[in-house]
All heavy atoms as an XYZ file, in Angstrom:
990
protein
N      62.035     57.350     71.329
C      60.686     57.719     70.900
C      60.204     56.760     69.814
O      60.999     56.540     68.846
C      60.785     59.116     70.374
C      59.440     59.739     70.005
S      59.494     61.449     69.421
C      59.728     62.384     70.960
N      58.984     56.290     69.897
C      58.475     55.371     68.904
C      58.136     56.073     67.710
O      57.878     57.317     67.817
C      57.255     54.531     69.413
O      56.246     55.570     69.582
C      57.525     53.823     70.685
N      57.938     55.489     66.480
C      57.376     56.183     65.358
C      56.169     56.926     65.539
O      55.938     58.033     65.175
C      57.414     55.155     64.249
C      58.353     54.150     64.677
C      58.293     54.110     66.215
N      55.189     56.299     66.260
C      53.893     56.951     66.545
C      54.053     58.127     67.337
O      53.455     59.181     67.121
C      52.944     55.938     67.141
C      51.535     56.483     67.499
C      50.866     57.032     66.263
C      50.717     55.372     68.131
N      54.933     58.102     68.388
C      55.186     59.212     69.331
C      55.886     60.370     68.461
O      55.530     61.571     68.689
C      55.978     58.848     70.425
C      55.392     57.957     71.513
C      56.258     57.290     72.476
O      57.462     57.200     72.257
O      55.805     56.883     73.531
N      56.721     60.003     67.559
C      57.399     61.071     66.706
C      56.358     61.777     65.879
O      56.409     62.972     65.786
C      58.466     60.362     65.850
C      59.240     61.408     65.072
C      60.395     60.716     64.217
C      61.104     61.735     63.459
N      62.335     61.142     62.792
N      55.456     61.028     65.251
C      54.460     61.700     64.420
C      53.492     62.537     65.335
O      53.161     63.681     64.971
C      53.548     60.522     63.702
C      54.418     59.921     62.574
C      52.320     61.144     63.053
C      53.764     58.737     61.936
N      53.074     61.983     66.509
C      52.210     62.757     67.368
C      52.838     63.985     67.855
O      52.131     64.942     68.069
C      51.700     61.758     68.483
C      50.735     60.732     67.926
C      50.382     59.728     68.970
O      51.112     59.508     69.993
N      49.197     59.089     68.832
N      54.206     64.017     67.968
C      54.905     65.212     68.470
C      55.138     66.214     67.397
O      55.401     67.399     67.694
C      56.230     64.778     69.078
N      55.009     65.918     66.109
C      55.191     66.808     65.055
C      54.070     67.892     65.014
O      52.958     67.523     65.360
C      55.182     66.074     63.663
C      56.291     65.271     63.363
S      56.453     64.655     61.664
C      54.884     63.928     61.371
N      54.444     69.012     64.591
C      53.379     70.110     64.459
C      52.886     70.025     63.055
O      53.623     70.290     62.041
C      53.979     71.507     64.758
C      53.011     72.546     64.709
C      52.051     72.420     65.831
C      51.088     73.723     65.800
N      49.925     73.405     66.427
N      51.704     69.570     62.811
C      51.124     69.440     61.457
C      49.715     70.254     61.578
O      48.646     69.621     61.766
C      50.745     67.958     61.214
C      52.102     67.122     60.966
S      51.680     65.361     60.651
C      51.263     65.546     58.923
N      49.834     71.535     61.429
C      48.671     72.289     61.582
C      47.410     71.976     60.729
O      46.359     71.947     61.131
C      49.063     73.807     61.262
C      50.577     73.753     61.445
C      50.997     72.377     61.203
N      47.640     71.654     59.458
C      46.526     71.431     58.495
C      45.939     69.989     58.855
O      44.699     69.881     58.782
C      47.033     71.381     57.076
C      45.958     71.359     56.025
C      44.832     72.218     56.155
C      46.028     70.590     54.959
C      43.797     72.138     55.269
C      44.924     70.501     54.041
C      43.881     71.340     54.156
N      46.704     69.083     59.221
C      46.172     67.723     59.744
C      45.398     67.983     61.047
O      44.273     67.344     61.136
C      47.329     66.843     60.004
N      45.820     68.800     61.871
C      45.042     69.172     63.155
C      43.694     69.802     62.683
O      42.695     69.499     63.283
C      45.906     70.049     64.080
C      47.010     69.314     64.611
C      47.881     70.166     65.392
O      47.553     71.338     65.772
O      49.113     69.797     65.692
N      43.722     70.782     61.757
C      42.559     71.408     61.298
C      41.555     70.423     60.745
O      40.389     70.631     60.995
C      42.857     72.480     60.162
C      41.801     73.293     59.615
C      41.174     74.219     60.708
C      42.238     74.055     58.466
N      41.985     69.428     60.057
C      41.039     68.453     59.445
C      40.641     67.423     60.550
O      39.773     66.626     60.234
C      41.826     67.655     58.330
C      42.113     68.556     57.124
C      42.784     67.753     56.030
C      44.038     67.018     56.486
N      45.357     67.402     56.019
N      41.398     67.389     61.617
C      40.848     66.436     62.726
C      41.562     65.099     62.663
O      41.085     64.084     63.082
N      42.676     65.098     61.961
C      43.403     63.811     61.812
C      44.076     63.324     63.058
O      44.707     64.106     63.813
C      44.533     63.958     60.661
C      45.308     62.694     60.579
C      43.863     64.364     59.333
N      43.787     62.080     63.438
C      44.388     61.449     64.576
C      45.284     60.162     64.053
O      44.632     59.307     63.515
C      43.342     60.966     65.541
O      42.485     62.064     65.929
C      43.919     60.314     66.836
N      46.497     60.192     64.486
C      47.361     59.071     64.115
C      47.224     58.019     65.131
O      47.393     58.343     66.365
C      48.792     59.536     63.954
C      49.028     60.432     62.678
C      48.889     61.900     62.743
C      49.230     59.850     61.465
C      49.039     62.601     61.639
C      49.437     60.605     60.319
C      49.239     62.025     60.419
N      46.973     56.814     64.762
C      46.638     55.817     65.765
C      47.679     54.565     65.692
O      47.919     53.845     66.695
C      45.254     55.148     65.593
C      44.238     56.246     65.918
C      45.001     54.620     64.221
N      48.477     54.433     64.663
C      49.415     53.351     64.515
C      50.592     53.892     63.644
O      50.303     54.662     62.626
C      48.890     52.088     63.928
C      47.868     51.336     64.662
C      47.380     50.148     63.923
O      48.223     49.500     63.210
O      46.131     49.822     63.961
N      51.797     53.498     63.976
C      52.887     53.845     63.054
C      54.175     52.970     63.334
O      54.474     52.739     64.459
C      53.245     55.288     63.311
N      54.655     52.495     62.264
C      56.029     51.923     62.322
C      56.665     52.190     60.950
O      56.017     52.911     60.023
C      55.950     50.499     62.595
C      55.262     49.599     61.634
O      55.259     49.786     60.406
O      54.611     48.593     62.074
N      57.803     51.754     60.605
C      58.531     52.135     59.354
C      57.774     51.678     58.148
O      57.889     52.315     57.052
C      59.907     51.367     59.332
C      60.819     51.727     60.506
C      61.241     53.124     60.509
O      61.142     53.818     61.567
N      61.785     53.639     59.428
N      56.869     50.612     58.317
C      56.187     50.106     57.039
C      54.724     50.362     56.975
O      54.028     49.956     56.037
C      56.413     48.479     57.025
C      57.941     48.233     56.845
O      58.532     48.850     56.056
O      58.347     47.286     57.656
N      54.152     51.050     57.895
C      52.721     51.236     58.025
C      52.394     52.494     58.924
O      52.779     52.476     60.086
C      52.051     50.070     58.454
C      50.550     50.028     58.355
C      50.065     48.685     58.654
N      48.619     48.664     58.650
C      47.801     48.336     59.669
N      48.333     47.794     60.734
N      46.528     48.457     59.611
N      51.525     53.380     58.441
C      51.059     54.452     59.235
C      49.548     54.480     59.045
O      48.988     54.459     57.965
C      51.604     55.852     58.831
C      50.922     56.963     59.683
C      53.112     55.841     59.159
N      48.824     54.554     60.234
C      47.382     54.509     60.185
C      46.875     55.727     60.973
O      47.295     56.059     62.019
C      46.800     53.209     60.920
C      45.308     53.154     60.818
C      47.308     51.950     60.125
N      45.867     56.394     60.362
C      45.213     57.537     60.904
C      43.738     57.503     60.689
O      43.243     56.828     59.766
C      45.840     58.870     60.430
N      43.002     58.280     61.565
C      41.515     58.355     61.430
C      41.120     59.793     61.271
O      41.819     60.670     61.774
C      40.844     57.819     62.642
C      41.094     56.277     62.772
C      40.329     55.752     63.952
C      40.470     54.215     64.108
N      39.596     53.649     65.113
N      39.982     59.988     60.613
C      39.355     61.419     60.466
C      37.889     61.256     60.463
O      37.376     60.482     59.614
C      39.946     62.051     59.178
C      39.427     63.417     59.040
S      40.133     64.359     57.515
C      39.087     63.543     56.341
N      37.201     62.026     61.247
C      35.751     62.130     61.312
C      35.340     62.900     60.056
O      35.902     63.978     59.880
C      35.338     62.706     62.559
C      33.717     62.877     62.759
C      33.048     61.569     62.675
C      33.492     63.716     63.970
N      34.364     62.482     59.347
C      33.739     63.259     58.292
C      32.862     64.317     58.872
O      31.590     63.994     59.199
C      33.051     62.343     57.246
C      32.440     63.232     56.163
C      33.965     61.262     56.709
N      33.306     65.464     59.140
C      32.490     66.520     59.648
C      31.846     67.285     58.605
O      32.139     67.253     57.406
C      33.462     67.536     60.418
C      34.360     66.970     61.457
C      35.165     68.042     62.153
N      35.710     69.012     61.266
C      36.961     69.305     61.117
N      37.855     68.757     61.863
N      37.407     70.204     60.218
N      30.746     68.102     58.936
C      30.064     68.827     57.956
C      30.857     69.770     57.060
O      30.674     69.890     55.881
C      29.015     69.692     58.721
C      28.827     68.866     59.964
C      30.103     68.217     60.250
N      31.927     70.417     57.717
C      32.775     71.306     56.889
C      33.779     70.621     56.002
O      34.520     71.201     55.279
C      33.506     72.273     57.925
C      34.371     71.571     58.861
O      34.073     70.413     59.302
O      35.320     72.140     59.409
N      33.816     69.269     55.950
C      34.567     68.478     55.037
C      33.747     67.881     53.988
O      34.266     66.956     53.250
C      35.388     67.402     55.849
C      36.331     67.924     56.845
C      36.923     66.724     57.776
C      37.436     68.737     56.367
N      32.403     68.315     53.861
C      31.594     67.529     52.969
C      31.141     68.404     51.755
O      31.298     69.696     51.793
C      30.254     67.200     53.702
S      30.484     65.801     54.881
N      30.520     67.669     50.735
C      29.937     68.408     49.579
C      28.506     68.732     50.130
O      28.078     68.466     51.205
C      29.926     67.438     48.420
O      29.097     66.285     48.720
C      31.295     67.018     47.996
N      27.776     69.290     49.098
C      26.298     69.612     49.454
C      25.470     68.329     49.766
O      24.511     68.393     50.346
C      25.622     70.474     48.330
C      26.375     71.848     48.274
C      25.781     69.788     47.039
N      25.960     67.207     49.248
C      25.159     65.973     49.505
C      25.585     65.289     50.794
O      25.332     64.128     51.004
C      25.420     64.997     48.318
O      26.745     64.643     48.272
N      26.246     65.958     51.724
C      26.726     65.454     52.967
C      27.614     64.197     52.921
O      27.554     63.259     53.687
C      25.445     65.077     53.892
C      24.589     66.234     54.082
N      24.866     67.244     54.959
C      23.417     66.625     53.424
C      23.900     68.166     54.927
N      23.011     67.809     54.031
N      28.387     64.248     51.758
C      29.421     63.205     51.585
C      30.880     63.798     51.589
O      30.895     65.077     51.191
C      29.173     62.538     50.305
O      29.993     61.411     50.008
N      31.832     63.046     52.027
C      33.171     63.720     52.130
C      33.614     64.291     50.727
O      33.455     63.699     49.691
C      34.266     62.658     52.601
C      35.572     63.348     52.943
C      34.422     61.487     51.625
C      36.465     62.424     53.750
N      34.257     65.485     50.741
C      34.657     66.228     49.610
C      35.922     65.495     49.111
O      36.783     65.058     49.949
C      34.948     67.593     50.025
C      35.192     68.491     48.775
N      36.460     68.516     48.255
C      34.451     69.412     48.209
C      36.422     69.395     47.235
N      35.192     69.987     47.150
N      36.151     65.476     47.846
C      37.337     64.853     47.231
C      38.548     65.545     47.763
O      39.638     64.894     48.001
N      38.589     66.847     47.947
C      39.751     67.537     48.416
C      40.118     67.139     49.831
O      41.305     67.067     50.201
N      39.071     66.844     50.617
C      39.322     66.349     52.033
C      39.927     64.951     52.017
O      40.903     64.694     52.778
C      38.029     66.398     52.847
N      39.505     64.138     51.096
C      40.132     62.854     50.895
C      41.633     62.929     50.477
O      42.483     62.336     51.156
C      39.396     62.008     49.803
C      40.137     60.724     49.450
C      37.962     61.613     50.307
N      41.891     63.792     49.526
C      43.270     63.943     49.078
C      44.181     64.596     50.265
O      45.243     64.114     50.432
C      43.288     64.814     47.867
C      42.551     64.179     46.659
S      42.251     65.273     45.265
C      43.894     65.635     44.693
N      43.635     65.539     50.872
C      44.451     66.248     51.912
C      44.728     65.277     53.053
O      45.813     65.213     53.660
C      43.796     67.452     52.358
N      43.783     64.381     53.411
C      43.891     63.432     54.490
C      45.059     62.462     54.123
O      45.967     62.240     54.953
C      42.600     62.733     54.712
C      42.578     61.719     55.795
C      43.486     61.731     56.893
C      41.629     60.648     55.782
C      43.424     60.693     57.936
C      41.575     59.697     56.785
C      42.456     59.647     57.683
N      44.936     61.877     52.862
C      45.960     60.998     52.380
C      47.411     61.688     52.459
O      48.343     60.943     52.693
C      45.591     60.404     51.096
N      47.456     62.881     51.974
C      48.653     63.611     51.872
C      49.320     63.684     53.293
O      50.501     63.580     53.350
C      48.530     64.926     51.235
C      49.753     65.645     50.957
O      50.554     65.255     50.173
O      50.009     66.676     51.744
N      48.575     64.045     54.265
C      49.033     64.116     55.558
C      49.643     62.793     56.127
O      50.715     62.762     56.703
C      48.007     64.681     56.608
O      47.560     66.018     56.313
N      48.855     61.642     55.820
C      49.330     60.396     56.309
C      50.551     60.027     55.590
O      51.575     59.490     56.189
C      48.220     59.370     56.181
C      48.690     57.982     56.640
C      47.005     59.855     56.993
N      50.696     60.117     54.254
C      51.834     59.816     53.471
C      53.103     60.613     53.851
O      54.182     60.125     54.023
N      52.813     61.925     54.154
C      53.976     62.798     54.577
C      54.445     62.334     55.985
O      55.741     62.308     56.164
C      53.484     64.214     54.684
N      53.611     61.987     56.878
C      54.044     61.505     58.175
C      54.834     60.250     58.084
O      55.841     60.028     58.771
C      52.826     61.289     59.135
N      54.362     59.316     57.181
C      55.031     58.078     56.860
C      56.410     58.353     56.421
O      57.486     57.627     56.795
C      54.308     57.145     55.999
N      56.557     59.320     55.465
C      57.887     59.605     54.892
C      58.800     60.206     56.062
O      59.937     59.788     56.201
C      57.748     60.720     53.915
O      56.918     60.191     52.789
C      59.070     61.113     53.285
N      58.266     61.018     56.903
C      59.090     61.631     57.971
C      59.742     60.648     58.866
O      60.927     60.780     59.172
C      58.218     62.705     58.828
C      58.944     63.056     60.111
C      57.931     63.917     58.002
N      59.029     59.598     59.252
C      59.592     58.653     60.086
C      60.576     57.591     59.285
O      61.165     56.778     60.017
C      58.561     57.795     60.902
C      57.667     56.988     59.988
C      57.837     58.768     61.841
C      56.717     56.054     60.776
N      60.708     57.858     58.105
C      61.593     56.984     57.133
C      62.656     57.903     56.544
O      63.455     57.324     55.788
C      60.877     56.299     56.143
C      60.058     55.043     56.617
O      60.690     54.076     56.782
N      58.794     55.191     56.992
N      62.862     59.102     57.016
C      63.857     60.007     56.329
C      65.215     59.586     56.808
O      65.435     59.144     57.873
C      63.636     61.438     56.855
C      62.375     62.132     56.125
C      62.320     63.491     56.788
C      62.599     62.299     54.681
N      66.202     59.739     55.866
C      67.533     59.471     56.272
C      68.066     60.514     57.349
O      67.429     61.582     57.422
C      68.398     59.711     54.889
C      67.337     59.727     53.876
C      65.971     60.172     54.508
N      69.012     60.100     58.082
C      69.508     60.940     59.134
C      69.736     62.377     58.793
O      69.553     63.323     59.511
C      70.737     60.333     59.838
C      70.514     59.083     60.552
C      69.800     59.243     61.851
O      70.133     60.294     62.538
O      69.044     58.391     62.201
N      70.378     62.537     57.542
C      70.759     63.986     57.196
C      69.736     64.752     56.416
O      69.977     65.811     55.974
C      72.077     63.775     56.307
C      71.785     63.007     55.000
O      70.767     62.186     55.003
O      72.530     63.122     54.046
N      68.499     64.200     56.293
C      67.489     64.985     55.594
C      66.968     66.040     56.465
O      66.926     66.011     57.607
C      66.286     63.877     55.309
N      66.481     67.162     55.735
C      65.894     68.313     56.427
C      64.415     68.323     56.464
O      63.771     69.169     57.112
C      66.414     69.590     55.750
C      67.964     69.661     55.857
C      68.485     70.920     55.112
C      69.902     71.234     55.213
N      70.787     70.116     55.168
N      63.787     67.433     55.637
C      62.262     67.290     55.700
C      61.901     66.584     54.499
O      62.546     65.946     53.757
N      60.589     66.871     54.077
C      60.006     66.217     52.862
C      58.905     67.171     52.397
O      58.383     68.028     53.106
C      59.383     64.872     53.305
O      58.841     64.329     52.057
C      58.277     64.973     54.252
N      58.595     66.936     51.046
C      57.501     67.716     50.454
C      56.846     66.854     49.355
O      57.598     66.073     48.753
C      57.957     69.082     49.821
O      56.806     69.797     49.428
C      58.881     68.882     48.620
N      55.551     66.886     49.181
C      54.910     66.132     48.187
C      55.231     66.732     46.747
O      55.112     67.871     46.579
C      53.339     66.171     48.336
O      53.089     65.735     49.695
C      52.649     65.203     47.408
N      55.619     65.841     45.896
C      55.877     66.318     44.506
C      54.927     65.760     43.446
O      54.768     66.260     42.346
C      57.377     66.104     44.093
C      57.741     64.630     44.114
C      58.331     66.957     44.821
C      59.110     64.225     43.544
N      54.160     64.700     43.891
C      53.092     64.125     42.975
C      52.115     63.359     43.771
O      52.513     62.669     44.788
C      53.761     63.270     41.922
C      52.672     62.716     40.957
C      53.332     61.824     39.861
O      54.181     61.009     40.139
O      52.912     62.011     38.720
N      50.856     63.502     43.432
C      49.884     62.690     44.127
C      48.724     62.294     43.098
O      48.299     63.201     42.297
C      49.252     63.581     45.212
O      48.328     62.773     45.992
N      48.363     61.101     43.149
C      47.279     60.624     42.228
C      46.159     59.886     43.158
O      46.533     59.041     43.904
C      47.840     59.563     41.309
C      46.719     59.014     40.284
C      47.250     57.847     39.443
C      46.254     57.369     38.583
N      45.071     56.889     39.256
N      44.965     60.272     42.936
C      43.869     59.735     43.719
C      42.922     58.993     42.817
O      42.390     59.532     41.728
C      43.069     60.851     44.456
O      44.138     61.540     45.213
C      42.044     60.237     45.336
N      42.555     57.817     43.105
C      41.479     56.996     42.579
C      40.336     56.997     43.495
O      40.480     56.411     44.642
C      41.803     55.550     42.226
C      42.859     55.516     40.998
O      42.818     56.356     40.145
N      43.661     54.483     41.000
N      39.239     57.764     43.240
C      38.061     57.755     44.081
C      37.287     56.492     43.772
O      36.781     56.288     42.650
C      37.228     59.051     43.763
C      38.034     60.345     44.198
C      38.652     61.066     43.198
C      38.081     60.639     45.545
C      39.321     62.204     43.582
C      38.856     61.757     45.923
C      39.387     62.571     44.911
N      36.935     55.842     44.755
C      36.157     54.501     44.545
C      34.697     54.620     45.097
O      33.758     54.186     44.481
C      36.802     53.352     45.305
C      38.401     53.271     44.869
C      36.143     52.041     44.972
C      38.595     53.038     43.458
N      34.521     55.209     46.320
C      33.277     55.299     46.946
C      33.287     56.547     47.875
O      34.220     57.248     47.956
N      32.156     56.763     48.560
C      32.016     57.891     49.299
C      32.009     57.524     50.821
O      31.991     56.369     51.302
N      31.910     58.568     51.673
C      31.747     58.402     53.087
C      30.852     59.533     53.551
O      31.106     60.700     53.226
C      33.022     58.423     53.853
N      29.841     59.185     54.177
C      28.820     60.232     54.664
C      29.258     60.951     55.880
O      30.027     60.444     56.684
C      27.463     59.503     54.832
C      26.727     58.975     53.660
C      26.396     60.215     52.813
C      25.537     59.697     51.621
N      25.233     60.826     50.771
N      28.706     62.116     56.004
C      28.873     62.897     57.193
C      28.541     62.122     58.415
O      27.697     61.384     58.499
C      27.928     64.105     57.131
C      28.059     65.059     58.331
C      26.995     66.210     58.129
O      26.774     66.752     57.037
O      26.432     66.502     59.219
N      29.509     62.209     59.407
C      29.355     61.417     60.660
C      30.209     60.127     60.654
O      30.471     59.511     61.607
N      30.616     59.651     59.462
C      31.380     58.462     59.401
C      32.850     58.797     59.719
O      33.259     59.924     59.718
C      31.381     57.937     57.941
N      33.611     57.739     60.153
C      34.997     57.912     60.356
C      35.782     57.228     59.212
O      35.403     56.081     58.795
C      35.416     57.228     61.590
O      34.857     57.967     62.687
C      36.900     57.347     61.828
N      36.703     57.844     58.596
C      37.552     57.317     57.516
C      38.916     56.964     58.060
O      39.467     57.766     58.850
C      37.688     58.363     56.356
C      38.549     57.738     55.303
C      36.212     58.691     55.767
N      39.396     55.790     57.687
C      40.660     55.359     58.153
C      41.644     55.221     57.019
O      41.279     54.747     55.929
C      40.503     53.810     58.820
C      39.515     53.871     59.939
C      41.928     53.366     59.189
C      39.001     52.501     60.395
N      42.798     55.897     57.134
C      43.745     55.893     56.073
C      44.959     55.108     56.556
O      45.454     55.190     57.656
C      44.183     57.317     55.845
N      45.432     54.199     55.651
C      46.547     53.307     55.931
C      47.577     53.482     54.805
O      47.337     53.144     53.658
C      46.124     51.784     56.036
O      45.074     51.675     56.983
C      47.342     50.888     56.332
N      48.717     53.973     55.255
C      49.801     54.286     54.132
C      50.937     53.091     54.273
O      51.313     52.799     55.418
C      50.482     55.651     54.452
N      51.248     52.628     53.132
C      52.278     51.622     53.048
C      53.284     52.034     51.988
O      52.976     52.643     51.010
C      51.760     50.181     52.759
O      51.025     50.226     51.608
C      50.907     49.696     53.862
N      54.607     51.652     52.127
C      55.545     52.118     51.150
C      55.588     51.304     49.838
O      55.416     50.073     49.891
C      56.906     51.893     51.937
C      56.604     50.810     52.817
C      55.254     50.921     53.252
N      55.756     51.977     48.797
C      56.039     51.337     47.474
C      57.577     51.511     47.176
O      58.182     50.518     46.620
C      55.254     51.992     46.305
C      53.743     51.842     46.649
C      55.682     51.526     44.979
C      52.934     52.609     45.703
N      58.153     52.636     47.501
C      59.573     52.896     47.233
C      60.062     53.801     48.388
O      59.448     54.816     48.704
C      59.664     53.534     45.897
C      61.033     54.178     45.683
N      62.213     53.338     45.361
C      61.466     55.415     45.702
C      63.225     54.270     45.127
N      62.796     55.455     45.368
N      61.259     53.480     48.917
C      61.963     54.318     49.801
C      63.400     54.535     49.404
O      64.177     53.705     49.722
C      61.820     53.803     51.300
C      60.518     53.939     51.815
C      60.442     53.378     53.251
N      60.404     51.929     53.173
C      60.017     51.102     54.147
N      59.663     51.524     55.262
N      59.996     49.844     53.919
N      63.584     55.614     48.649
C      64.987     55.798     48.244
C      65.631     57.013     48.905
O      65.072     57.585     49.872
N      66.798     57.402     48.503
C      67.529     58.485     49.110
C      66.995     59.807     48.723
O      67.084     60.753     49.482
C      69.016     58.381     48.626
C      69.782     57.181     49.207
C      71.280     57.260     48.756
N      71.569     57.996     47.529
C      72.395     59.061     47.466
N      73.079     59.379     48.588
N      72.671     59.609     46.423
N      66.378     59.947     47.556
C      65.863     61.244     47.137
C      64.383     61.352     47.158
O      63.688     62.455     47.167
C      66.468     61.577     45.782
C      67.939     61.756     45.857
C      68.485     62.038     44.498
N      69.942     61.924     44.559
C      70.834     62.851     44.315
N      70.348     63.988     44.033
N      71.993     62.646     44.422
N      63.708     60.184     46.906
C      62.231     60.147     46.920
C      61.642     58.907     47.698
O      62.375     57.961     47.818
C      61.695     60.031     45.452
O      62.125     58.936     44.830
C      61.982     61.338     44.648
N      60.477     59.133     48.088
C      59.747     57.934     48.618
C      58.334     57.989     47.997
O      57.797     59.060     47.768
C      59.639     58.068     50.224
C      60.842     57.875     50.894
C      60.670     57.918     52.454
O      59.619     57.456     52.991
N      61.701     58.309     53.128
N      57.809     56.833     47.832
C      56.431     56.726     47.192
C      55.595     55.927     48.150
O      56.004     54.748     48.572
C      56.467     56.000     45.773
C      55.160     55.902     45.208
C      57.453     56.738     44.884
N      54.375     56.381     48.501
C      53.542     55.755     49.478
C      52.162     55.569     48.891
O      51.673     56.477     48.150
C      53.430     56.610     50.746
C      54.657     56.587     51.515
C      55.766     57.378     51.403
C      55.003     55.695     52.616
N      56.798     56.992     52.193
C      56.294     56.014     53.035
C      54.293     54.758     53.226
C      56.882     55.359     54.075
C      54.943     54.088     54.262
C      56.190     54.362     54.685
N      51.501     54.400     49.126
C      50.141     54.239     48.693
C      49.316     54.262     49.991
O      49.611     53.549     51.005
C      50.023     52.843     48.057
C      48.619     52.608     47.617
C      48.432     51.387     46.772
O      48.411     50.358     47.431
N      48.357     51.418     45.414
N      48.215     55.035     49.919
C      47.357     55.223     51.139
C      45.876     54.675     50.702
O      45.353     55.226     49.759
C      47.280     56.682     51.616
O      48.616     57.074     51.870
C      46.399     56.689     52.826
N      45.435     53.774     51.389
C      44.080     53.230     51.281
C      43.210     53.919     52.232
O      43.507     53.894     53.474
C      43.905     51.722     51.509
C      44.581     50.882     50.461
C      44.436     49.407     50.777
N      42.964     49.011     50.898
C      42.246     48.600     49.885
N      42.854     48.428     48.716
N      41.084     48.189     50.155
N      42.060     54.579     51.795
C      41.183     55.184     52.742
C      39.852     54.317     52.663
O      39.281     54.129     51.589
C      40.877     56.577     52.198
C      42.078     57.566     52.474
C      42.895     57.587     51.075
C      41.711     58.835     52.894
N      39.434     53.902     53.849
C      38.269     53.090     54.039
C      37.352     53.575     55.204
O      37.852     54.274     56.053
C      38.606     51.646     54.317
C      39.537     51.085     53.314
C      40.045     49.623     53.665
O      41.012     49.580     54.458
O      39.445     48.634     53.292
N      36.048     53.241     55.041
C      35.194     53.586     56.279
C      35.464     52.545     57.235
O      36.172     51.553     56.960
C      33.685     53.465     55.807
O      33.453     52.122     55.436
C      33.353     54.408     54.614
N      34.934     52.698     58.437
C      35.192     51.795     59.550
C      34.436     50.513     59.223
O      34.962     49.428     59.763
C      34.536     52.370     60.821
C      35.419     53.447     61.504
C      34.869     53.808     62.760
O      33.736     54.236     62.910
O      35.649     53.882     63.769
N      33.559     50.383     58.293
C      32.978     49.247     57.945
C      33.773     48.533     56.826
O      33.364     47.443     56.444
C      31.529     49.487     57.263
C      30.525     50.004     58.330
C      30.746     51.501     58.660
O      31.201     52.256     57.704
O      30.480     51.897     59.752
N      34.786     49.090     56.435
C      35.719     48.473     55.435
C      35.469     48.782     53.907
O      36.045     48.259     53.084
N      34.462     49.722     53.691
C      34.203     50.153     52.330
C      35.292     51.079     51.822
O      35.588     52.053     52.473
C      32.877     50.825     52.288
C      31.652     49.880     52.346
C      30.332     50.517     51.966
N      30.220     51.913     51.955
C      29.878     52.704     53.037
N      29.639     52.176     54.103
N      29.944     53.987     52.927
N      35.882     50.698     50.610
C      36.933     51.489     50.138
C      36.394     52.909     49.559
O      35.395     52.951     48.853
C      37.600     50.777     48.908
C      38.837     51.268     48.307
C      39.981     51.470     49.388
C      39.277     50.398     47.175
N      37.058     53.894     50.025
C      36.674     55.247     49.593
C      37.700     55.701     48.474
O      37.298     56.257     47.463
C      36.808     56.219     50.845
C      36.592     57.693     50.273
C      35.775     55.901     51.922
N      38.930     55.487     48.687
C      39.953     55.963     47.640
C      41.250     55.206     47.847
O      41.619     54.750     48.934
C      40.132     57.407     47.717
N      42.056     55.268     46.844
C      43.463     54.802     46.872
C      44.293     56.042     46.278
O      44.091     56.523     45.189
C      43.703     53.566     46.054
C      42.883     52.439     46.597
C      45.208     53.232     45.987
C      42.969     51.156     45.812
N      45.255     56.396     47.109
C      46.065     57.643     46.830
C      47.567     57.111     46.756
O      48.043     56.467     47.677
C      45.959     58.753     47.824
C      46.838     59.841     47.417
C      44.495     59.124     47.879
N      48.221     57.487     45.638
C      49.611     57.227     45.539
C      50.322     58.516     45.418
O      49.964     59.365     44.613
C      49.958     56.422     44.246
O      49.158     55.254     44.240
C      51.416     56.033     44.145
N      51.345     58.722     46.334
C      52.025     60.018     46.342
C      53.536     59.792     46.437
O      53.990     58.898     47.032
C      51.532     60.898     47.466
C      52.044     60.400     48.906
C      51.372     61.236     50.033
O      50.155     60.954     50.301
N      52.073     62.074     50.595
N      54.198     60.691     45.772
C      55.658     60.797     45.781
C      56.079     61.934     46.639
O      55.636     63.015     46.454
C      56.246     60.850     44.391
O      55.684     59.900     43.547
C      57.741     60.874     44.296
N      56.964     61.630     47.513
C      57.534     62.583     48.470
C      59.045     62.806     48.176
O      59.700     61.881     48.059
C      57.403     62.099     49.979
C      56.068     62.019     50.423
C      55.357     63.321     50.726
O      54.232     63.492     50.288
N      55.988     64.180     51.395
N      59.468     64.076     48.042
C      60.785     64.414     47.804
C      61.483     64.504     49.214
O      60.961     65.032     50.123
C      61.065     65.723     47.049
C      62.519     66.068     46.855
S      62.717     67.760     46.222
C      61.839     67.667     44.631
N      62.691     63.882     49.274
C      63.477     64.037     50.546
C      64.296     65.347     50.458
O      65.016     65.474     49.439
C      64.314     62.766     50.675
C      65.329     62.899     51.884
C      63.561     61.531     50.844
N      64.149     66.143     51.357
C      64.862     67.496     51.315
C      66.142     67.417     52.126
O      66.311     66.660     53.089
C      63.931     68.611     51.950
C      62.628     68.757     51.231
C      61.784     69.810     52.019
C      62.795     69.227     49.750
């Protein structure tokens, strides 16, 4: 099973609720897309900060899962920091690309860049995942 197939086979109910679609995955990079739907927006029809953070968290967690040691039981987020740079309007597609900063036995740290399809930066999220 490829890393992308492993991610696609995982049950991630909250990612599914947000409409996250994983499109690329290997040990060093995971890419997903999410449509900015009305229910993910603020009153100004722009993506809500919580939707940005939740999207990045799902992608970073998936990246951790395909990098877990054989004896690990799972992962959980223990810290997340978001730098909001720009917005994405309702109807846009946001692309999240997670790359590793650190992959240790007890923790992994991933940085996720969120951009519009036009390449405009929306946010940079750094999250630490505990290996369970």
